C-alpha positions in Angstrom: 36.1 -34.4 9.0 32.8 -35.2 10.7 30.8 -32.6 12.5 31.1 -34.7 15.6 34.8 -33.9 15.6 33.8 -30.2 15.9 31.6 -30.9 18.9 28.3 -31.6 17.1 26.4 -34.0 19.4 23.0 -35.6 19.2 21.6 -32.7 21.4 22.4 -30.2 18.6 21.1 -32.6 15.9 17.7 -32.8 17.8 17.5 -29.0 17.9 18.5 -28.8 14.2 15.7 -31.2 13.2 13.2 -29.1 15.1 13.9 -25.8 13.3 15.8 -26.4 10.0 14.6 -25.9 6.5 15.5 -28.5 3.8 18.1 -26.3 2.2 19.8 -25.5 5.6 22.8 -27.2 7.1 24.6 -27.0 10.4 28.0 -25.4 10.7 30.1 -24.0 13.6 31.2 -20.4 14.0 35.0 -20.3 14.3 35.7 -16.6 13.9 33.7 -13.4 14.4 34.7 -10.4 12.4 33.0 -6.9 12.5 30.4 -7.6 9.8 31.0 -11.2 8.8 31.8 -14.6 10.2 33.9 -17.7 9.4 32.1 -21.0 9.8 33.5 -24.5 9.6 31.7 -27.5 8.1 32.9 -31.1 7.3 35.2 -30.0 4.6 36.3 -26.4 4.8 36.1 -22.9 6.4 33.6 -20.6 4.6 32.9 -16.9 4.9 29.4 -16.2 6.2 26.9 -13.4 6.7 23.8 -13.2 8.7 20.4 -12.5 7.2 18.7 -9.2 7.7 15.9 -11.0 9.4 18.3 -12.4 12.0 20.2 -9.1 12.4 17.1 -6.8 12.8 14.9 -9.4 14.5 17.4 -10.0 17.3 15.9 -8.8 20.6 19.5 -8.3 22.0 23.1 -9.2 21.3 22.4 -12.6 23.0 20.4 -13.6 19.8 23.4 -13.1 17.5 26.1 -15.7 16.6 29.3 -15.8 18.5 32.4 -18.1 18.4 31.5 -21.7 19.1 27.9 -21.3 18.1 26.2 -23.9 15.9 24.3 -22.1 13.2 21.9 -23.0 10.4 23.4 -21.9 7.1 22.5 -21.9 3.4 25.4 -22.2 0.9 25.6 -20.0 -2.2 28.1 -19.5 -5.0 29.1 -23.2 -5.1 29.6 -23.4 -1.4 32.1 -20.4 -1.2 29.6 -18.2 0.7 27.2 -19.1 3.5 24.1 -17.2 4.8 23.3 -17.7 8.5 19.6 -18.0 9.1 19.5 -19.0 12.7 21.5 -19.9 15.8 20.9 -23.3 17.4 20.2 -23.3 21.2 23.4 -23.2 23.2 24.5 -25.7 25.9 26.6 -22.9 27.5 27.2 -19.2 26.8 30.2 -17.3 28.2 29.4 -13.6 28.4 30.2 -10.5 30.4 29.2 -6.8 30.6 30.6 -4.7 27.8 33.5 -2.5 28.8 32.7 1.1 29.9 29.5 2.6 31.1 27.1 0.9 28.7 24.9 -1.8 30.2 24.8 -4.6 27.7 26.2 -8.1 27.2 29.4 -8.9 25.3 29.4 -12.5 24.0 32.7 -14.3 24.4 32.0 -17.9 23.3 29.3 -20.5 23.1 29.2 -24.2 23.8 32.3 -24.3 25.9 32.9 -27.4 28.0 35.8 -26.2 30.1 37.3 -22.8 30.8 41.0 -22.5 31.7 41.3 -19.4 33.9 44.9 -18.2 33.7 46.8 -15.9 36.2 50.5 -15.5 36.2 52.7 -15.9 39.3 54.3 -12.4 38.8 52.8 -9.0 39.6 49.7 -9.9 37.5 48.4 -12.3 40.2 45.1 -11.1 41.6 42.9 -13.3 43.8 39.8 -11.0 43.5 40.1 -11.1 39.7 40.2 -14.9 39.8 37.0 -14.9 41.7 35.4 -12.7 39.1 36.4 -15.2 36.4 35.1 -18.1 38.4 31.7 -16.3 38.8 31.5 -15.8 35.1 32.5 -19.3 34.2 30.3 -20.9 36.9 27.3 -18.9 35.9 27.6 -20.3 32.4 27.8 -23.8 33.8 31.2 -24.3 32.3 33.7 -26.5 34.2 36.6 -24.2 35.5 40.3 -25.1 35.7 42.7 -22.6 37.3 46.1 -22.3 35.7 48.9 -20.4 37.4 51.4 -19.5 34.7 55.0 -18.2 34.6 55.9 -20.2 37.8 59.5 -20.1 36.6 59.6 -16.4 37.5 59.2 -17.2 41.3 61.0 -19.5 43.7 59.3 -22.5 45.2 59.1 -20.6 48.5 57.4 -17.6 46.7 55.0 -19.9 44.8 53.8 -21.7 47.9 51.6 -18.8 49.3 50.3 -18.1 45.9 49.0 -21.6 45.5 47.7 -21.7 49.0 45.7 -18.5 48.4 44.3 -19.9 45.2 43.2 -23.1 47.0 41.3 -21.0 49.6 38.9 -19.8 46.8 39.2 -22.5 44.2 40.2 -25.6 46.1 37.3 -27.7 44.7 38.5 -27.1 41.1 41.7 -28.4 39.4 44.5 -26.0 40.0 47.6 -26.3 37.7 51.0 -24.6 37.9 52.7 -24.2 34.6 55.7 -22.6 32.8 55.8 -22.3 29.1 59.5 -21.5 29.4 60.6 -24.8 30.9 57.5 -26.9 30.1 56.6 -27.5 33.8 53.0 -28.6 34.1 52.2 -28.6 30.3 51.6 -32.4 30.4 48.8 -31.8 32.9 47.0 -29.5 30.5 47.5 -31.8 27.6 46.2 -34.7 29.5 43.1 -32.7 30.5 42.1 -32.0 26.8 39.7 -34.5 25.3 38.8 -34.9 21.6 35.6 -33.3 20.4 35.5 -31.1 23.5 35.7 -27.3 23.4 37.9 -25.2 25.8 38.6 -21.6 26.3 41.5 -19.6 27.7 40.6 -16.7 29.9 42.7 -14.1 31.7 44.3 -10.7 31.5 46.7 -9.6 28.8 50.2 -10.9 29.5 49.4 -14.0 31.5 50.5 -16.3 28.6 47.3 -17.4 27.0 48.6 -17.2 23.4 52.0 -18.7 24.4 50.2 -21.6 26.0 48.1 -22.2 22.9 51.2 -22.1 20.7 52.7 -24.7 23.0 49.7 -26.9 22.6 49.7 -26.4 18.8 53.4 -27.2 18.7 54.3 -24.1 16.6 54.3 -20.3 16.7 50.9 -20.1 15.0 49.7 -17.1 16.9 51.5 -13.8 17.5 52.7 -13.0 21.0 54.1 -9.8 22.6 56.2 -9.3 25.7 54.7 -7.7 28.8 55.8 -4.4 30.2 58.6 -4.9 32.7 57.4 -2.0 34.9 54.1 -3.5 35.9 54.0 -7.0 34.3 50.9 -5.9 32.3 50.5 -7.4 28.9 49.6 -5.7 25.6 46.7 -7.2 23.7 47.9 -9.8 21.2 44.7 -11.6 20.4 42.6 -9.2 18.4 39.6 -11.4 18.0 38.1 -14.6 19.3 38.7 -17.7 17.2 38.1 -21.4 17.5 41.3 -23.4 17.0 41.5 -27.2 16.4 44.3 -29.1 18.1 45.9 -32.2 16.6 44.5 -34.4 19.4 41.0 -33.3 18.4 40.3 -30.8 21.2 39.3 -27.2 20.4 40.3 -24.0 22.0 38.9 -20.5 21.9 41.6 -17.9 22.4 40.1 -14.7 23.8 41.6 -11.2 24.1 42.7 -10.1 27.6 40.0 -8.5 29.7 40.9 -5.6 31.9 37.2 -4.9 32.8 35.2 -7.9 33.9 31.7 -6.8 34.9 29.0 -9.4 35.3 25.2 -8.9 34.8 22.8 -11.0 36.8 25.2 -13.8 37.8 23.5 -14.9 41.1 24.0 -18.6 40.3 27.7 -18.1 39.5 28.1 -16.2 42.8 26.4 -19.0 44.7 28.7 -21.7 43.1 31.9 -19.7 43.5 31.2 -18.6 47.1 29.6 -21.8 48.2 31.3 -21.8 51.6 29.6 -18.5 52.4 26.3 -19.8 51.0 26.5 -22.8 53.3 27.1 -20.6 56.3 24.1 -18.4 55.3 21.7 -21.2 56.2 22.8 -20.8 59.8 22.0 -17.0 60.0 19.3 -15.9 62.5 17.3 -14.2 59.8 16.4 -15.9 56.5 16.8 -12.6 54.6 20.1 -11.8 56.2 22.3 -9.5 54.0 25.5 -10.6 55.8 26.5 -7.0 56.4 25.2 -5.7 59.8 22.7 -8.2 61.2 23.1 -9.7 64.7 23.3 -13.5 64.5 24.9 -13.6 61.1 26.9 -16.8 60.7 28.9 -15.4 57.8 30.1 -12.3 59.7 31.0 -14.5 62.6 33.0 -16.8 60.4 34.9 -13.8 59.0 35.6 -12.5 62.4 37.0 -15.9 63.4 39.2 -16.1 60.4 37.3 -19.1 58.9 36.3 -17.0 55.8 39.0 -14.7 54.5 38.0 -11.0 54.8 38.9 -10.3 51.1 36.9 -13.2 49.9 33.9 -12.0 51.9 34.2 -8.4 50.8 34.4 -9.5 47.2 31.3 -11.6 47.6 29.3 -8.6 48.8 30.8 -6.4 46.0 29.9 -8.9 43.3 26.4 -9.4 44.7 25.8 -5.6 44.6 27.3 -5.2 41.1 25.4 -8.1 39.6 22.0 -6.9 41.0 22.7 -3.3 39.9 23.7 -4.2 36.4 20.8 -6.7 36.0 18.3 -4.0 37.0 19.9 -1.5 34.7 19.9 -4.0 31.9 16.2 -4.8 32.4 15.3 -1.1 32.5 17.2 -0.6 29.2 15.4 -3.5 27.6 12.1 -2.1 28.7 12.9 1.3 27.2 14.2 -0.3 24.0 10.9 -2.2 23.7 8.8 0.8 24.3 10.8 2.8 21.7 10.3 0.0 19.2 6.6 0.0 19.7 6.6 3.8 19.2 8.5 3.5 16.0 6.1 0.8 14.7 3.1 3.0 15.6 4.5 6.0 13.8 5.3 4.0 10.7 1.8 2.5 10.7 0.3 5.9 11.1 2.4 7.3 8.3 1.5 4.4 6.1 -2.2 5.0 6.8 -1.8 8.7 6.1 -0.1 8.0 2.8 -2.9 5.7 1.8 
């Protein structure tokens, strides 16, 4: 297998030649474990560890490898172990806020070309959650495709308003309706997958991500679990992110379901996702219009006239506030971490001088 079949393009080779040492080679991260990685090269998958310099020199989690990354490795023990020295620059990086109260990034996958955002046509369907995924994907400059799964669970009459609602917020992107049970729409997904391109599956637990991936693989390669009948919520099946190679040469990252989907500093993703609101904003009376209470606000007028759905507008404001708040909190945290690091270095220097 050539590295190009794993998505290695001239762009990555140029970055490799700028930074690599003679004994280093490029490889792609296919799985992230707690304290180790699995990488893929031209011939095999190899267990890898990062150097202490990379681990302790990382300014944040953003500097550490994630699934889909191209890394610079040195092979040991006859090629059975690899040491990761550096991460090549990324074309795209899919990330979110870590779950809970902590303000930090969780890396999901790197160098993704297209993100398939899945929602099921049952009780799991949530238009506001779809917008959140679109913001995350758009901010990463990844091409989104919306997939409505389990359409066999609803009648054509029930599906119609679901698809109409999706088109109001995602009409400029491909929107596919599929059923893994009867095969409806699967050909559309297969036809959208290109060799040497990398895709990811995003969505809550229970929407059918792993089942879809098994269908694309043509075998039950990954474990699946049924959803709870009471609320249609799934139970986590995918325990870790992994890059999977399909027979047609495309690659998929299967990701665990995300119940919390906070975003940090995603202004560009919001602009792209809510572009209709952004277009109206240019007509507002005031250039710094917040689109909340101002007279002459074209956005508020459009909402009142039913041109912009009220839920879409309210989520726009919510995501703006959340993004700005988390970004400010993250920058403050980074500032404190940097100050603490300087203090530790000063104390160690003083201690060393005293010992001398």
